C-alpha positions in Angstrom: 76.4 7.8 -69.9 78.5 8.8 -67.0 81.4 11.3 -66.7 83.8 11.3 -63.8 86.2 14.1 -63.0 88.9 13.8 -60.4 90.8 16.4 -58.5 93.2 16.6 -55.6 96.3 14.7 -56.6 99.8 16.1 -56.1 103.2 15.6 -54.4 103.5 14.9 -50.7 106.2 13.7 -48.4 106.1 10.3 -46.8 103.8 10.4 -43.8 101.7 13.2 -45.3 98.1 13.4 -46.4 96.1 14.1 -49.5 92.4 14.1 -50.3 91.1 13.1 -53.7 87.6 14.0 -54.9 85.6 12.8 -57.9 82.3 14.3 -59.2 80.1 12.1 -61.3 77.7 13.6 -63.9 75.1 12.0 -66.1 72.8 9.2 -65.1 73.6 8.0 -61.6 71.6 5.1 -60.2 71.2 3.9 -56.6 72.8 0.5 -57.5 76.0 2.2 -58.6 79.2 1.5 -56.7 81.8 4.2 -56.7 85.4 3.8 -55.9 89.1 4.4 -56.5 91.7 2.4 -58.2 95.3 3.1 -58.8 98.0 2.1 -61.2 101.7 2.4 -60.5 104.3 2.4 -63.4 104.8 -1.1 -64.7 102.0 -2.5 -62.6 98.4 -3.5 -63.2 95.5 -1.3 -62.0 94.4 -2.3 -58.6 91.5 -1.6 -56.3 92.0 0.9 -53.5 88.5 1.3 -52.1 84.8 1.2 -53.0 81.6 2.5 -51.5 78.0 1.8 -52.1 75.2 4.3 -52.0 74.3 3.0 -48.6 77.8 3.6 -47.3 79.2 0.0 -47.3 82.9 0.2 -47.9 85.7 -2.1 -49.1 89.4 -1.5 -48.9 92.5 -3.0 -50.2 94.6 -4.5 -47.3 97.5 -2.2 -48.2 95.5 0.9 -47.4 93.3 -0.2 -44.5 93.6 2.1 -41.5 95.2 4.8 -43.6 92.7 5.7 -46.3 89.0 6.5 -45.8 86.5 6.6 -48.7 83.3 8.7 -48.4 80.4 9.5 -50.6 78.0 12.5 -50.9 75.0 11.1 -52.7 73.4 14.5 -53.1 76.4 15.8 -54.9 77.3 12.6 -56.7 80.7 12.9 -55.2 83.2 10.3 -53.8 86.3 11.3 -51.9 89.4 9.5 -50.7 91.2 10.8 -47.6 94.7 9.4 -47.7 96.8 9.6 -44.5 100.2 8.3 -43.5 101.1 8.1 -47.2 104.0 5.9 -48.2 106.2 6.0 -51.3 104.6 2.8 -52.5 101.3 4.7 -52.7 102.7 6.6 -55.6 100.4 6.0 -58.6 97.8 7.4 -60.9 94.5 7.2 -59.0 91.3 6.7 -61.0 87.8 7.3 -60.0 85.5 4.5 -60.9 81.7 3.9 -61.2 80.5 0.3 -61.6 76.9 -0.7 -62.6 76.2 -4.4 -63.1 79.2 -5.2 -65.1 79.6 -1.8 -66.7 82.5 0.4 -65.7 83.2 4.1 -66.2 86.6 5.7 -65.4 87.9 9.2 -64.7 91.0 10.6 -66.4 93.2 9.9 -63.5 95.1 12.1 -61.0 98.8 11.6 -60.1 99.7 11.0 -56.5 103.5 11.1 -55.8 104.8 10.3 -52.3 108.5 11.2 -51.8 110.6 9.4 -49.2 
């Protein structure tokens, strides 16, 4: 089993920055892909960014150039640096670990960007 615990959400003004972190505990394998998803009120959960253990990244078009995902394999930690935040980035952000069709989720952390 895997447990994911997020931290770092909060309230920030438009144009500001926040950093989210997620620590994974339990059985972590080299094939695991870690990432961040978000869900805004009334909308479906959507991909923000993912990263493999080798450092390959994937970003949603809406965050490219503004968000950076990173991973510390020794600490089983994934982070999301969010710059130039916009009101439309407001959502609950969820840490995710994917392993060959199995998914684990954190409890979510609220990010609110005021205009």
